[in-house]
N, C-alpha and C positions, 0 to 999 in steps of 0.2 A: 245724623243718622237716626231713622226711626225704628224703634224696638217694640215689639209686642210681648207682654207678659201673659202667660197662660195658667189657669189653676183649673186642673180638670178633676172632676169627681165622677162617681160612677154613672150619674145621670145628670150631669152638669158640666158646663164649661164657662168660666169666667175669665174676661180678658180686659187688658187696657193696652191703649196704644200711645206710646210717648215719643215725643220729638227730644231726643237726648241732647241735641245741641244748646237747647235752652230750658231742658227739664220741665217741658210742657206737656200735660196730659191733652192728647188730641180726642181720643175717644174711649169709651169703656162700656161694658155690657155683660149680660149674663144669658146664658142659654140654658133652659131648664127642661126637665122631663126628657132629656135625650135618651133614645131607646124606649121610651114610654108612650103610650098613646095620649095625645093632647099636648104635644111639646109646643114651646113658644120661646121667644127671645125678646130682649130689650137691649138697645143701643142708644147710649147718650153722646151727644157730641155738639159743640158750639151752642149749648143751650137748648138744643133740640132733643126729642125723644123718639125713637122708633120702636114700635110694638107689633109683633106679627106672629100668629099662631101657624106653624108650619111643621109638618112631620119630619122628625130627625130620628131615622132608625139607628144611627150609629154615630160616632164621634166625628168620622171623617166628613159625613154630610153636614154636620154642625159647622166645622172649620170652613168648609166650601161655601156655605151660605153666609158665614160671617166675612169672609174675604170678598165675596160678590158684593155684599152690601156696603162694604167700606169704598169700593170702586164705583158702584152705581150711584150711591148717594153723594159722591165727589168728596168724601172724607180723606181719600187719597186719589191720585190720578192713576196710578199703576201699582200692582203688586211688586214690581221692582223697587218701590221705595222702602219696602220692608227690609231692613238690614240684617235683623236677627230675631229670633224668637227665645225667650227665656221661660223656662218651665219650672213651676213649683213641684218640688219633689219632696215627698215627706220623709222617707227613711233611707238613708245612706249607710246605715250601720256604723261601724267605727273605721270604714274604709275611706269615707269621704269627709275632709274637714274644711272644703272649701268648695266653691262652685266650679263646674268642669264644663267643657264642650262635650256635648252627648255623641257618643260613638255606640256601635254595636255592642262593645264590651260594657259600657255603662248600662244599657238596657238589659243585657243579661244579668248583670249585678242586681238591678232593680227587682228582676223576677226572682232571683236568689233570696232577697231580702223581704219578698212578699209575705212570708210567713211571720215577718216582725210587724208588718202593717198590712194586714189582708184587706182592710177596707179602703186603703190609700194608694198603695204602690200599683196595684193593677190599674187603677183608674189613671194614675199618671202616665203609665205606659200607653194607655189608649191614646192620650192626648199627644204624646211624642209621636206615635204612628200616624196619627191622623194628620198632624202639621207636616211630618216628613213626606207624606204622600202627595199633599197639596202643595208644599212649597220644598221641593227636593233639593234645590240648590242654595237654600238659606241656613246659615249655620244655626244650630240649636244649642242652647245652654241650659244646665240643669243647676238649680239653686235649692240645695238641700235644708229641709227644716232642722234637721239633726246636726248640721255642720257648725252652727255657732256654739253649741254646747260641747264640742270635742276638745275645748281647752280645759275641761274639768280635769282634775288629778284623780289619781286611782282611788284614793281615800273617799272622794265624792262620788265616783262612778260605779264602784264594785259593791255588791250586795253581800252581806255576811251569810252566804249559802255555800254548799259544797263548790270548790274552786273549779272542779271539772265541769260544772254547769257553764261557766264562762268559757273554759277551754273548748268544750264540744259544741255549745249552742250559742255562745256570744250573749249569755244572759247578764246584763248589766244595765245601769241608768243610762239612757240615751237623751231624753229631753225632747221637747217639741216646741212649736211656735217660734222656731229658732230665727226665722226670717223678720218676725215682728220684734223680737228682742233685740237683734242685730241692729235694726233701723233705729230703735229707741237709743241704744247704746251710742249711736253715732250723733245723736241730737243733743245728748246730755252735756258734752264739751262746749257746745255753742252757749248753753244756758248758764253753766257754771263758770265759764271764761278761761277753763284750763283742761288739758288733756289727761291729768292725773286725778282719778276720783275713785270713790266707792259708792255703789248705788244698788239699790233693790228696784228691779222692774217688775210691775204688777200688771200682767196681760190678762185682763179680766172681761171675758165674754161668755158666750154659752159654754165654750170650753175655756179653761183658764189654767195660767201657770205663772209661777214667779221665778226670777232668777236673781242670783247675787253676781253682781259685775264688778270687776276691778280693772280700771284703765281700759275699758272696751272689751274685756276678755270675760267669759263665763267662768265662775268659780263653782258654782252649784244651781241646781234647778229643781222645781218641785214635780214634774213629770218624771217618768222613770223608763222601764223596759217598753211600755206602752204608754198612750195619752190617758190612761185610766187613773193612775194615783195622782197624790198631791191634795190640792183644795177641793172642796165640793164644788160641783159645776151644775149646769143646767139639767142634765140627765145622768151625769156620771157621779159616783160615789166619792171619788178621791180615795184618800187612805182609809182603809178599814183592816181588821184582824183578818188574815187570809183564811184562819180556820172556819170563818163563817161559810166559805164557798162549800167545803164537803158536808158541812153541817146542813145547810139549806138544800143541798143536793139530794141528801139522804131523806130529809123531812118531806120534801116536795115532790120526791121521785123524779128529779132531773138530773141532766148530765152537768159536768162541771162547766162545759161551754154555754149551756143554757143560763146558768147562774151568772156567769161573767157578762153574758149579753144582757142581763137584766141590771147588772151593775153599770154597764155602759149606757143602757138606753131607757131605764125606768127607775133611775135613783136620783141622787142630788136633789135639786128644788123638786122636781116631778115626784121623786119617791116620798120625801116629807110632806109635801102639801097634797099629794095624791091627785093633783089636777093641772098645776102650773109648772112648766119648765123655763119660762121667760120672767127675768127678774121684774120687769115693769108690772106684770100680773101679780107677781108675789108681794110686791111692795103695795100695790092696791089693796090686797088683802090685809097686810099689815095695818094700813090706815083704817081698814073697816073693822079691825079687831079680830081677823081670823087667827085662831090660836096656832093652827099648823102653819100658817104663813109666818107668823112671829117666830116660831120655832125654827123654821127654815132660814129666815133672814139671820137670826141670831147665831146659828150654826155655821152659816156661810162667813159672816164676819170673824168668827173665831178661828175658823180655819186658815183665813187670810192673814190675820194678825199672827197666829202661831208661826207661819212661815217667815213673816216679817221679822219677828223677834229671833228667830233661829238664825237667819241670815245677817241680822244685825250683829249678833255675837260672833258668827263665822268670819264676818269681814272686819271685826273689831271697831264697830261704828261705821256710820255711813254719812255721806255728804248729801245724798238726795234719795227720795223714794218717788217713783214715777208711776202714774196710772194711765193705762192705755186700753185700747180695744172697746167693743161696744158698751159694756158695763163700766169699765173703768173710765172712759170718756164722758159718759152721759149720766151715770147714776149718782147724783148729787147725795142723797142720803146714805148710800153705801160708803162712799168716801168719808163722809162725816163720822160715820159709826166706826169705821176701821180706825181713823187717825185718833179718835177720842181714846180708844183702847191702848193707844201708844203714849199717853200722857205721862206715864211713869219715866219714859225715856227723854222727856222734855220736848216731845215732838208736839206742835201746835198747829191748828188749821185756823185761817182766816175765813170765817164762814161767808163773808161777802164776796171774797175772790172765788170761793168754792163753788158759788152759785153760777156755774158755767157749764156749757156743754160742747163737746166737739172741737175745741180750740186750744192751742197751746197757751198755757197760762200758769203762773206760779201761785199756788193756793196755800202756802205757809203763812203763819203769822210772823210779824217782824222778830219776835223773840223765840221763835222755834229753833231747837237745836240741829233739826234736819230740815233741808229745803224740800218742799213738795211740789211735785209738777204734775199737770195733765198735759199729755203730749199725745196727740192722734196718730195712730200707727199708719204705714202706708206700705204694706208688704208688696204690692204691685210695682211701686216705684223702687223698692229694694231689689226686686228680681231684675227690673230693667237695668238698674244701675250696676249691678253684679255682672250682667251680660255685657254691658257696654265697656266695663272696665276690663273684663277678661278678653274681648276681642281686640282692645286697644294694645294689649301687651305684645 
């Protein structure tokens, strides 16, 4: 069975097409600037690459172009070969703790939950509607970013705020990047050689989150009601004193929403360096002696280390710490700096093994108290696998 995974943004559409009979990636690509002038797409398949600039006024047009190119380029012979489409859905609130076949009820729930993820859920709905219009007889499956974290207990997910906020408005910790955390949690038993384990997964990218995992189930995670809290990120602040929001709103004559927007889009690396949101640029600044880049790097490392330390205690020790996503898989100096801060726990890095990017490898020293791994994430394959498994039932 061939399954397509789709990740829809407000002006983008990312896809991967898999042959699930042998877990083979057939093609992948990204459609950018959808609904915006100057839209274009890239499709990669069999070592070849297609690039074309073409106007895409909406997501339905983008999906139609995608499917047309798959057939006209001979990537597939017919649209009938597509057995299902799996959609990345960001927020399922506390209703969805697993992937589901998308029905009208699911779409309505996504609309209702949109105020919990205003940047993401409406875009996800656009992707569903576009795929349904073009492939009306193909099953659609929703894979929720929040689902993996639904195994957290009440002590982990409840905030110490008026309880009626939870009852009225579902104010609680949800967690994000769940598809990535889930994928990594399934790789850990293969590396440890057993199903019982305690691990900390560090999904470190432009956005970043950590999760404490016991035997494949999430115990706690660093993001919360929204993807803003937790560790410092590319443009997001991570944890701050919430009283800063009304203070700055008053001083700068801004609304609370405007301040939160700056915490989401103008903070983190970008906020502290005042010029860089990408870790590669920040670290180049570190090497050049830029004081603000050095501050940002050290602050980032500290926020990650603090969460690792907290989850180490919460789990009662750990068997593995795993680094994944763009920064986690590729930022050799960041991994080194993080692990060095964990020396008091007997955690040690093998610097030669750490000199690697984008491949699954153990990077801990032989005498480390905890095994350290770099594991490339594959959210698209996780979406396709969940879709395949659900339809087989």
